[in-house]
C-alpha positions in Angstrom: 25.1 2.1 -1.2 26.6 -0.9 0.5 30.1 -2.0 -0.2 30.2 -5.0 -2.5 31.5 -7.3 0.2 28.5 -6.8 2.4 25.3 -8.9 1.7 22.0 -7.1 1.3 19.9 -7.2 4.5 16.2 -6.1 3.9 15.8 -5.4 7.6 18.4 -2.6 7.6 17.0 0.6 6.0 19.1 2.3 3.4 21.6 4.9 4.6 20.4 8.5 4.6 22.3 9.5 1.5 21.4 6.6 -0.6 18.9 7.2 -3.4 15.5 5.6 -2.9 14.5 2.7 -5.2 11.9 3.4 -7.8 8.5 2.2 -6.7 6.8 -0.7 -8.6 3.5 0.1 -10.2 1.5 -1.9 -7.6 3.1 0.1 -4.8 2.6 3.4 -6.6 -1.1 2.6 -7.2 -1.7 1.5 -3.6 -0.1 4.6 -2.1 -1.4 7.0 -4.8 -2.6 10.2 -3.1 -1.4 9.2 0.4 1.1 11.8 1.6 2.8 9.9 4.4 2.9 6.7 6.4 0.3 7.8 8.8 -2.3 8.3 6.1 -1.4 4.9 4.7 -2.0 3.3 8.1 -5.3 5.2 8.4 -6.5 3.9 5.1 -5.3 0.4 6.0 -7.3 0.3 9.2 -10.3 1.9 7.6 -10.3 -1.0 5.0 -10.0 -3.5 7.9 -13.0 -1.9 9.6 -15.1 -1.9 6.5 -14.1 -5.5 5.9 -15.2 -6.5 9.4 -18.5 -4.6 9.0 -19.3 -6.2 5.7 -18.3 -9.7 6.9 -20.6 -9.2 10.0 -23.5 -7.9 7.8 -22.9 -10.9 5.5 -24.9 -13.0 8.0 -28.0 -11.1 6.9 -27.1 -10.5 3.3 -24.6 -13.0 1.8 -23.5 -10.7 -1.0 -21.8 -8.6 1.6 -19.3 -11.3 2.2 -17.8 -10.6 -1.3 -17.5 -6.9 -0.5 -15.9 -7.7 2.8 -13.3 -9.9 1.0 -12.6 -7.1 -1.4 -12.0 -4.7 1.5 -9.8 -7.2 3.2 -7.7 -7.7 0.0 -7.4 -3.9 -0.2 -6.1 -3.7 3.4 -3.5 -6.4 2.7 -2.5 -4.6 -0.4 -2.0 -1.3 1.5 0.0 -3.1 4.2 2.3 -4.9 1.6 2.9 -1.5 -0.2 3.8 0.2 3.1 6.1 -2.7 3.9 7.8 -2.4 0.5 8.5 1.3 1.0 9.8 0.6 4.5 12.3 -1.9 3.1 13.2 -0.4 -0.3 12.4 3.3 -0.4 11.6 6.4 1.6 8.4 8.1 2.7 9.5 11.6 2.1 
C-alpha cells in the first residue's frame, strides 16, 4: 500500500506485495474463462476481426451492420476490462 502522504497514481502498478483489488462484475464477466492477458488480447483482436468482416459484409446485407457493431462493442469491452486489470489488479 502507498503511504498516506503519496497521491494515488493509476499509471504506476501496485507494488508486488500489495493485495489485488477485487474485480468489478463487468470486468469479471469480460475476462471469464480467459487465463491470462495473452488470451484476452487474442479474444479482443478476434472480436475486431469479426466486427470488420460483418461491417464489410453489411454492404450486401444491411442487418450485418448490427452484428458488426455488437462485435465492436465486445472488443471495446474486452479492452477496457484488460485496462482495468492493468491499473487495479493482477493477471496471476
